N, C-alpha and C positions, 0 to 999 in steps of 0.2 A: 615457354617462362616454366622453366626444370619442377616435377616438382617432389621433395626429399622419398628418397627410398623409404618407402613401409608405407610414406606419411600420406594420406588424400586431401591435405592443409598446406598452402604454399602460404609463406610468410618471408618478405623478402625486404630489405631497406638497405639506400645508401648514403653515409653519412654526408652532410652537405660542410664542403670545407672551411668557406667562409660564413659559420655561425655566428651573431653576432654574440660581442658579451654579454649584454645588459638586455635583450629580448626578452630573454626568457623571464624575467621577473614582472612580464605583464599579459603574459601570455597568455593568460588565467585571465583575466579582463577580452583580451581577443576573441579568442575560442569561445567570448557566450554565443553566437548565433550556432555557432554550430550545437553547443551544448542545447540550445533549447529544441533545433532541430533535433537529435537526435532522442532529446526525449521524447516526440511522437514516433519518431521511425522505432523508439525501440519496444513502444503499445502495443504497437504495430506488429514486430519480428517478434513477442509474444504471443501476439492473439494468435496469430499464424503460424508458433510450433505446437499452439493446442490443439490448429487443426490437421496440421499436417502429423501429429500424434495418434489421432484416431483413422487419415487417409493409410497409416504403414501398417495400424490393427488391422484394418479391410485388407489393406491389396496391397502389404506391401512395399508401396512405394513413396517415396515423399515430390510429389508434385512436381512438378521442375519451375513453374512462374513462385510459386511460395519460396524456394531452393533460390532461383536466380535473386528473388527482393534477399533474404535472408540473408544471402552471403552480400549481396551489395552491402546490409546497414553495420553484417561485422567492417568489409570491405575500408568504408567510410570512418569507421570507432577508430580504425586501427592508422589511419590516416593521421585522422585529428588525435589519436595518442603518440604519433609519434610526431608529430610538433609542439605538443606540448607536453606535460609531465609524465607521461609513457618512457618518455625515448630522449624527446629534443632533440633529433636526432638534426633538422633541417627551420629553416625558417623563412620554406615557400608554403603561403598559406593556403589551407586545404581547398580541395576544390568542392563545390556540394552538387556532391551524385554519385550515386550509385557505384557508377561504371566501372570500370578501371582508368587509368587514367597512364597511357604508357610514359610519359616524361616525370610523372612528379618520382620523388624516390622512396615510394611507400608503395609498395605492393603486398595487395592481398587473396587469396582467391580457394575455392575447395572444391574436389571434383565432384561431377556429382556421381552419386550408387545404382547401380545396374541394379540393386535390391535392396533390403534392408528387411533383418530380422520382425516377424512381427511380436516374436515374446520375449522376443530380447529391447524391444521399446517399450515394457512395464518396466525397466529391472535398472537399465543402464544407468540413467538421467540419476536415481538418489540413491542404489545402494551399489552397484556396482564401477559410481564415479566418487564414492566417497575419497580410498586414498588419493585421489588425482586430488580431489576437495582440501584435503590436510596439506596439500604439496602447496596447490598454488594458494589458501589461505596465508603460507610463510611470503607469496612472491609478492603479492596484493596488501595485506595488512590483515590482519583480525584469521579467525578463524572459517569466515564464511566462503564457500566456494564462487570457482570462476561465475559461474552461469549467474551473482549476484556481487561482483566483485564491486559494479559500477552503476547502478539503476541507468543510466545516461550510456554505459555501452564507450566513455565516451576518456575518460582519463584513471586506468584501473591501476596505474600508477602512480598512485597518490602517496602511497601507504607503502608500508614492507620493504620487501627488500628492495623491488628495485624504485618505489621510490626513493628511499636511501642512496642505493644507486644514480640515482640519477641526481640527485640533491647533490650529493661529491662532483660528479660532473661536473654542474650548473658552479657552483663555486670554483672549481679547475680550471672552467673557461676562463670567470669573470675576470682571472689574474692571472693564466699563462694568455686569454687568446682560445685556443685547445683542445680540443673534445681528445679525451684520452680514450687512446682503439680501444685498448684490454676492456674495458670502461662498458664503450661500446658493443665490442660484440657480444659480454658477460648480459651486457640489456638487452641485447635484442632475441638472444637466450631461452631470457626468463622471459620478456612477451611471445616469441613461439609455442615456448608450453604452458602457457595460456589461454592463447587462442585454439590453441590445439583442443585442449580440456572443454571448453567454449561450443568449439565445437561440436562436441562428443555428445554435450550437455546435451548441445539441442534436435540432437537425432537427427543428422546431417551425414553420420557415417556411423557404421559396426563395430569401426577399427580403433580400437583402445587406442587411447594417447601411449608412447613409449614413455618410462620412465627415463629419460636422454636429455638430456641441458644441450643442443646443433646450438653451440653460438657462430655469432655472425652472421652478416647483415646478406650472406646467397645463404639461396637451398643445399646442398649438393643435388648434380644433375645424375639424375637415372631413367626419367622420360619426358618427354617436353607436350604440355596440353597446345600447343599447335600440332603434333602430329599426331593427337587425333580428333578429326573433322568432331563439329557440334553437330548434335540429329536437326532435322529443318524440321519435327513434329514430334509433339506429345510419343505418339507412340513409336516411335524411330529408337534404332540400336543408341546406349549411354552413351556419354563423352561429358567431359570438364563442358564446365557452361559458357556461351559462345559472350565474349568480350562484357563481363556481369551484366550481362540480358539487359544490353546497352540499347537493344532495339525492341523492348516487353516494358519497360517500366517508366511511361512516358508523368510527367511531374503531375499533372492532372489525375491520373492513375493512380499513385504515388498519395496525393494532399485525402483522396477522398477516401482509400484502405485506413489512413493516421484518423481520419476523420468517424471509422466506421470501427474503427476500436478503440478509440472512445469512448463509443454509444453503446460496446458489448460489454466495455466495464464496468462503465457504468450501468446497462440494463439487470448485471448479474448482481450488482449490489442493489437495486430497488425490487427487482424479485425477491430476490434475500431477503430485504425488507420486509414486502411482504407475507411470505411464507415465516416468519419470526411473529409477528402482526396475526397470524391466521395464528399460530400455535401457539399461541398468548390467547386467542382472543375463545378459541375453541377449546382448550383440556387446561388453563389454569384457574377457570374461577371454578368458585365451593356452590354448596348449593345452593345461598343464597343469591349467584348470579354477582358475585361481586372477585373481583383481583387485589386480591389483598398479600401488604409487605409481610414480611415475615417478623418471627415477631421479637422485639428491644427491653433490653431491661434498663429502667432510669431510678436511679437514684440521686436524694438530695439529703442533708440537712437543714436546708432553709425553709421559706412558706411555704413556697412554690416553685412550681416549674413550667415553663412554656415554650412553646415554640417559636423559632425566631417569622419575623414578619412573611404573611404565605399573603402575596400581590395576587389575587386575580382579577387586575385590568380596572376598566371601564365602559366595556364596548359597550354600546345597546345592537351590533346586525349580531353580533358572536359569542352566547353567556356563558360563563361557566360550566352550570348544572346541562348545552349542548352537546359540550367536549368528558364532562366528570362522571355527570352523572347524578348517583347521589353518592353521597360522602360517607362512609365507615368510619368512627373510631373508638377501638374496645380499650377500653386498662383495668389492670387487677392489680389487687394489691403480692406484694410479693408474704408479705404474713397473713396468712387465710385471717378473718375476723377484721381488718384492717378496714376501714369505709375510706372509700377513695371520692370526692369530685370530681368532673371530672366537664369541661365546657368549653363554647368557641365564641367570641365573643370581637367586637371592632378593633383595629389594634390601639385604638386613641385611647378607647374606652378602659383596656385593660391598666396600661401606659399608663391610666389616672387613677386606675386605684391601685400599684402596682409602686405607683410613686415613694419612692425612701422605705420603703418594703424590702427586705432584704429576698433576692430569688436568684434563681435560673432559666438561665434563656438554653435552650438545645441548639444550639448550632451545626452541629453534623452530629446523624446518628443513624451514616449504614454503612456497608460494608465490615459491620462489626464494629464501626470504632462509634464514640459518641465523644462529645466537646460539650463545654459548657460557659457559656460565659457569664458573669458572675455578678452580681448587684450590690451593694452593698446597703444593710438601711435595719430596719425596725420589723415589728411584728405589721401587718395590717389594725387598719381600723375599725372595719369590721368582717365575720365571716362572709364566704363567696355566697352563700345560698340563704344572704339576708338582700343581695342583690337583684336587681332588673336590666343588669347592659347583657346579658348573655345571649345569642341567636340558639342553644339549644344550651339544655348540659344536663348531666342526669348524677347522681349523686345515692351512693350508697354501701354495702361492704359484697364481694364477690366479683362480676365483673361489669363494668360498668360503656352503655356501650351508647353511640349517638350518633343517627342518622341526619344525614345535614341533606340538603341542596346548595350550592353553592350557590353565593350573587358575586357581583360585582364591589372592588372597595378592596381595602389592609384588615389580613381578620388575623387572626392569635387565638391557639388553643391553650388550654389552661389546665392542669391538675396540680389537685390544693388536697390539703383536708379536708372535709366539710364544716370540722368545727376553727379550721383557722390556726391550726396548733402546726409546727418548725416539725420536718421528717417525716421522709414517704418515701417509698420504694416501691416500683409496680411495673409488668410487664406490660407495652403498647405495642396495638398493628394500628392499625389504618391502609383504607380500601377505595377503592372507588368501583360503577358498575363501568362506568366508561359506556355509555353507546356508539358512539367516535367511530369507533375501533371496525365495526361494521362496511363505517365508508373510506377509513381510513385503506384496507386491505383493497375493496375491491378498484379503490383508485389507486395503487401502486401498482396493482395487476396490469391494468389499464396504460396505467403509463410507462412498466418495463418492457409490457409486449410490445407497444408502440414503439419505445426506444432499440430493443432486439428487434424487429422486424427491418426500420428503420438501418441498424447495424448493417443482419444480412446482407443487403442490396448490395450496401456501397463496400461492402469485402467482398460478396460474388461475383461482382459485376468488372470489378478491376480486373479482378481473377486470372479470369473466362477471358476479358478480352488480353489480357497480356499471356495466356497459354495458345490463343488462335492462331495468332496475325499482330506484328509490331503494329507501334503504331505510327503517327506520323510523324513524331517528336520524340528526342531523347533526352534523357538525361544522363 
């Protein structure tokens, strides 16, 4: 099977002469099993591409077992795309295999490189490929790169120029029963361009994709894969990958690799979370040990402002104070010398006190946005300082500070004038000591570390076995 002159990527397909007029309407449904499998395969593809990045950076070589697997994922994706909405070129259901299937009408292969530049690997997938990404973005839809044209790698032709041409071909097929040959040749050329860019972005070649539309289902004859025998071992001469890695990647190894890749991504997320918690715990506390929100301004022309319901549950095993520690709330009148009353009370008691009183409930006060829910009414029957409903309270001029050990139940924070008169503007913040952060960060580091160890084992073992000897089965 020949490579096009000057290109290490071979993309070929044969138009099925007996395509159904209507089957394309439901191929999205029929292809769902492939989409599910390809999701996991592409997770593994991305993880192995990262591994290959460091391997190339250190050794100048793309590990053959990884190359065979990633070639197989692209081959599988091309077959599914050819069956579905990247071409609609056949009604024959794609096989579930990484290997090349000689009698299937769609084929894909990449010539294994002798050597890859250690320096080029740092820039080719993002900086050098930007012009290609702009072009391919028109083909696949949007301005994204071919690398991200489809997260599943299966149907990048659903939007953009490829999608439009395939839709036109589908309508003509529905009406006439024939797939227009000129549209087919053009669609194949566009898909070939996309796949060449994906291969380049995936670090599988140093040869820059040509700005050339090679149309038609067959590559031009210049060299034959069969003419260059593949090496039997990793250290031998370079050449094309034999049979798409058929004898190396068994089903068990593929499953192990996919699970390991998912664990690797999960462990990265967990460890990143652990790092964020550690940063928060050790760098963002004030001198008193509180983690404090940014100060926000709150204004009302009514008699009071309250928080929305603060529900701290009713668990007897884990108390709110064991997680939050000590809570601190501070409020300062925007006009110097204006007295402020600040308090916390059970929600039921606050609702009873402010029933029929004109007041505002603060529903949102994050990300620079403050929203209120207005309650119409009259003045309160008594000033807040005369009541005994408050769990903690502070009153006076200047900054008023509450410190509170939270307990179970539903609570409300109230800000008013001490005399109960209307109109008040304050700047306020809230914080807590959160003693549980230490345990949280340790737990996250342990979980992330265990996931990472499991991921390394599940990824490394199948790669080593695929590199050293053929498996007993094939896929």
